[in-house]
PyMOL commands that place a pseudoatom at each C-alpha (Angstrom):
pseudoatom trace, name=CA, resn=MET, resi=1, chain=A, elem=C, hetatm=0, pos=[-8.832, 6.123, -9.763]
pseudoatom trace, name=CA, resn=ARG, resi=2, chain=A, elem=C, hetatm=0, pos=[-10.673, 3.297, -7.499]
pseudoatom trace, name=CA, resn=ALA, resi=3, chain=A, elem=C, hetatm=0, pos=[-9.265, 2.410, -3.797]
pseudoatom trace, name=CA, resn=LYS, resi=4, chain=A, elem=C, hetatm=0, pos=[-7.889, -0.376, -4.711]
pseudoatom trace, name=CA, resn=GLU, resi=5, chain=A, elem=C, hetatm=0, pos=[-5.348, 0.940, -7.752]
pseudoatom trace, name=CA, resn=ALA, resi=6, chain=A, elem=C, hetatm=0, pos=[-4.569, 3.795, -5.421]
pseudoatom trace, name=CA, resn=VAL, resi=7, chain=A, elem=C, hetatm=0, pos=[-3.373, 1.716, -2.473]
pseudoatom trace, name=CA, resn=ARG, resi=8, chain=A, elem=C, hetatm=0, pos=[-1.447, -0.494, -5.298]
pseudoatom trace, name=CA, resn=GLN, resi=9, chain=A, elem=C, hetatm=0, pos=[0.228, 2.954, -6.904]
pseudoatom trace, name=CA, resn=ARG, resi=10, chain=A, elem=C, hetatm=0, pos=[1.495, 3.727, -2.982]
pseudoatom trace, name=CA, resn=ILE, resi=11, chain=A, elem=C, hetatm=0, pos=[2.822, 0.952, -2.341]
pseudoatom trace, name=CA, resn=ARG, resi=12, chain=A, elem=C, hetatm=0, pos=[4.965, 0.733, -5.654]
pseudoatom trace, name=CA, resn=GLN, resi=13, chain=A, elem=C, hetatm=0, pos=[5.775, 4.636, -4.681]
pseudoatom trace, name=CA, resn=LEU, resi=14, chain=A, elem=C, hetatm=0, pos=[7.331, 3.942, -1.357]
pseudoatom trace, name=CA, resn=CYS, resi=15, chain=A, elem=C, hetatm=0, pos=[9.635, 0.786, -2.447]
pseudoatom trace, name=CA, resn=ASP, resi=16, chain=A, elem=C, hetatm=0, pos=[10.796, 3.511, -4.981]
pseudoatom trace, name=CA, resn=ASP, resi=17, chain=A, elem=C, hetatm=0, pos=[11.082, 6.202, -2.464]
pseudoatom trace, name=CA, resn=ASN, resi=18, chain=A, elem=C, hetatm=0, pos=[12.307, 4.024, -0.012]
pseudoatom trace, name=CA, resn=GLN, resi=19, chain=A, elem=C, hetatm=0, pos=[14.686, 1.652, -2.789]
pseudoatom trace, name=CA, resn=LEU, resi=20, chain=A, elem=C, hetatm=0, pos=[12.994, -0.958, -1.707]
pseudoatom trace, name=CA, resn=SER, resi=21, chain=A, elem=C, hetatm=0, pos=[12.046, -4.154, -3.279]
pseudoatom trace, name=CA, resn=LEU, resi=22, chain=A, elem=C, hetatm=0, pos=[8.360, -5.786, -2.132]
pseudoatom trace, name=CA, resn=ASN, resi=23, chain=A, elem=C, hetatm=0, pos=[10.781, -8.190, -0.671]
pseudoatom trace, name=CA, resn=GLY, resi=24, chain=A, elem=C, hetatm=0, pos=[13.239, -5.578, 1.428]
pseudoatom trace, name=CA, resn=LEU, resi=25, chain=A, elem=C, hetatm=0, pos=[9.368, -3.713, 2.495]
pseudoatom trace, name=CA, resn=ALA, resi=26, chain=A, elem=C, hetatm=0, pos=[7.948, -7.239, 3.413]
pseudoatom trace, name=CA, resn=HIS, resi=27, chain=A, elem=C, hetatm=0, pos=[10.910, -7.523, 5.702]
pseudoatom trace, name=CA, resn=LYS, resi=28, chain=A, elem=C, hetatm=0, pos=[10.545, -4.581, 7.270]
pseudoatom trace, name=CA, resn=CYS, resi=29, chain=A, elem=C, hetatm=0, pos=[7.199, -4.463, 8.193]
pseudoatom trace, name=CA, resn=GLY, resi=30, chain=A, elem=C, hetatm=0, pos=[6.291, -8.329, 9.022]
pseudoatom trace, name=CA, resn=VAL, resi=31, chain=A, elem=C, hetatm=0, pos=[3.990, -8.878, 6.113]
pseudoatom trace, name=CA, resn=THR, resi=32, chain=A, elem=C, hetatm=0, pos=[4.950, -11.530, 4.054]
pseudoatom trace, name=CA, resn=GLN, resi=33, chain=A, elem=C, hetatm=0, pos=[6.324, -10.882, 0.648]
pseudoatom trace, name=CA, resn=SER, resi=34, chain=A, elem=C, hetatm=0, pos=[3.188, -12.782, -1.188]
pseudoatom trace, name=CA, resn=THR, resi=35, chain=A, elem=C, hetatm=0, pos=[1.013, -10.714, 0.797]
pseudoatom trace, name=CA, resn=LEU, resi=36, chain=A, elem=C, hetatm=0, pos=[2.348, -7.537, -0.755]
pseudoatom trace, name=CA, resn=ASN, resi=37, chain=A, elem=C, hetatm=0, pos=[2.570, -9.244, -4.451]
pseudoatom trace, name=CA, resn=ASN, resi=38, chain=A, elem=C, hetatm=0, pos=[-1.046, -10.072, -4.205]
pseudoatom trace, name=CA, resn=ILE, resi=39, chain=A, elem=C, hetatm=0, pos=[-1.906, -6.601, -3.240]
pseudoatom trace, name=CA, resn=VAL, resi=40, chain=A, elem=C, hetatm=0, pos=[0.341, -4.940, -5.963]
pseudoatom trace, name=CA, resn=SER, resi=41, chain=A, elem=C, hetatm=0, pos=[-0.508, -7.263, -8.992]
pseudoatom trace, name=CA, resn=GLY, resi=42, chain=A, elem=C, hetatm=0, pos=[-4.075, -6.805, -7.984]
pseudoatom trace, name=CA, resn=ARG, resi=43, chain=A, elem=C, hetatm=0, pos=[-4.993, -10.357, -6.803]
pseudoatom trace, name=CA, resn=ASN, resi=44, chain=A, elem=C, hetatm=0, pos=[-5.870, -9.095, -3.571]
pseudoatom trace, name=CA, resn=ASN, resi=45, chain=A, elem=C, hetatm=0, pos=[-9.246, -7.178, -3.673]
pseudoatom trace, name=CA, resn=SER, resi=46, chain=A, elem=C, hetatm=0, pos=[-9.546, -6.388, -0.240]
pseudoatom trace, name=CA, resn=THR, resi=47, chain=A, elem=C, hetatm=0, pos=[-6.507, -4.921, 1.667]
pseudoatom trace, name=CA, resn=THR, resi=48, chain=A, elem=C, hetatm=0, pos=[-6.772, -4.496, 5.378]
pseudoatom trace, name=CA, resn=VAL, resi=49, chain=A, elem=C, hetatm=0, pos=[-6.103, -1.561, 7.272]
pseudoatom trace, name=CA, resn=SER, resi=50, chain=A, elem=C, hetatm=0, pos=[-4.225, -3.550, 9.395]
pseudoatom trace, name=CA, resn=THR, resi=51, chain=A, elem=C, hetatm=0, pos=[-1.750, -4.557, 6.890]
pseudoatom trace, name=CA, resn=ILE, resi=52, chain=A, elem=C, hetatm=0, pos=[-1.525, -0.940, 5.401]
pseudoatom trace, name=CA, resn=GLN, resi=53, chain=A, elem=C, hetatm=0, pos=[-0.677, -0.036, 9.328]
pseudoatom trace, name=CA, resn=LYS, resi=54, chain=A, elem=C, hetatm=0, pos=[2.084, -3.054, 9.268]
pseudoatom trace, name=CA, resn=VAL, resi=55, chain=A, elem=C, hetatm=0, pos=[3.119, -1.316, 6.265]
pseudoatom trace, name=CA, resn=CYS, resi=56, chain=A, elem=C, hetatm=0, pos=[3.539, 2.123, 7.865]
pseudoatom trace, name=CA, resn=ASP, resi=57, chain=A, elem=C, hetatm=0, pos=[4.934, 1.070, 10.836]
pseudoatom trace, name=CA, resn=GLY, resi=58, chain=A, elem=C, hetatm=0, pos=[7.891, -0.532, 8.743]
pseudoatom trace, name=CA, resn=LEU, resi=59, chain=A, elem=C, hetatm=0, pos=[8.516, 2.082, 6.978]
pseudoatom trace, name=CA, resn=ASP, resi=60, chain=A, elem=C, hetatm=0, pos=[7.989, 4.852, 10.376]
pseudoatom trace, name=CA, resn=MET, resi=61, chain=A, elem=C, hetatm=0, pos=[5.340, 6.714, 8.948]
pseudoatom trace, name=CA, resn=ASP, resi=62, chain=A, elem=C, hetatm=0, pos=[1.265, 7.222, 9.787]
pseudoatom trace, name=CA, resn=LEU, resi=63, chain=A, elem=C, hetatm=0, pos=[-1.634, 5.863, 8.401]
pseudoatom trace, name=CA, resn=ALA, resi=64, chain=A, elem=C, hetatm=0, pos=[-2.801, 9.492, 7.507]
pseudoatom trace, name=CA, resn=THR, resi=65, chain=A, elem=C, hetatm=0, pos=[0.686, 10.380, 5.809]
pseudoatom trace, name=CA, resn=PHE, resi=66, chain=A, elem=C, hetatm=0, pos=[-0.018, 6.774, 3.490]
pseudoatom trace, name=CA, resn=PHE, resi=67, chain=A, elem=C, hetatm=0, pos=[-3.374, 8.404, 2.168]
pseudoatom trace, name=CA, resn=SER, resi=68, chain=A, elem=C, hetatm=0, pos=[-2.448, 12.038, 1.841]
pseudoatom trace, name=CA, resn=GLY, resi=69, chain=A, elem=C, hetatm=0, pos=[-2.005, 13.209, -1.369]
pseudoatom trace, name=CA, resn=GLU, resi=70, chain=A, elem=C, hetatm=0, pos=[-2.996, 12.679, -5.044]
pseudoatom trace, name=CA, resn=LEU, resi=71, chain=A, elem=C, hetatm=0, pos=[-3.846, 9.397, -5.408]
pseudoatom trace, name=CA, resn=PHE, resi=72, chain=A, elem=C, hetatm=0, pos=[-6.392, 9.121, -2.603]
pseudoatom trace, name=CA, resn=SER, resi=73, chain=A, elem=C, hetatm=0, pos=[-8.019, 12.344, -3.390]
pseudoatom trace, name=CA, resn=ARG, resi=74, chain=A, elem=C, hetatm=0, pos=[-9.033, 11.911, -6.655]
pseudoatom trace, name=CA, resn=ASN, resi=75, chain=A, elem=C, hetatm=0, pos=[-10.670, 8.332, -6.312]
pseudoatom trace, name=CA, resn=GLU, resi=76, chain=A, elem=C, hetatm=0, pos=[-13.859, 7.205, -7.720]
pseudoatom trace, name=CA, resn=GLN, resi=77, chain=A, elem=C, hetatm=0, pos=[-17.133, 6.418, -5.893]
pseudoatom trace, name=CA, resn=GLU, resi=78, chain=A, elem=C, hetatm=0, pos=[-17.044, 2.556, -4.746]
pseudoatom trace, name=CA, resn=ILE, resi=79, chain=A, elem=C, hetatm=0, pos=[-20.583, 2.442, -4.154]
pseudoatom trace, name=CA, resn=ARG, resi=80, chain=A, elem=C, hetatm=0, pos=[-22.893, 2.579, -7.267]
for i in range(1, 80): cmd.bond("trace and resi %d" % i, "trace and resi %d" % (i + 1))
show_as sticks, trace
zoom trace
């Protein structure tokens, strides 16, 4: 799995875990719903660490927690 797909799945997972819609997550973290929609739909090819940090802040978690787990441990190499 590529990092982009792992980030997409992680955001969906966090919404499910916290019983939030993308709109609810956007409201909690101060990121526009369109930004989150673009990330989750795959239209955004370069999600910034700053955006992920805002998601983490809104959910009271740190970046290490966001990137922990199986989704990120089995990523494909991005440089070929």
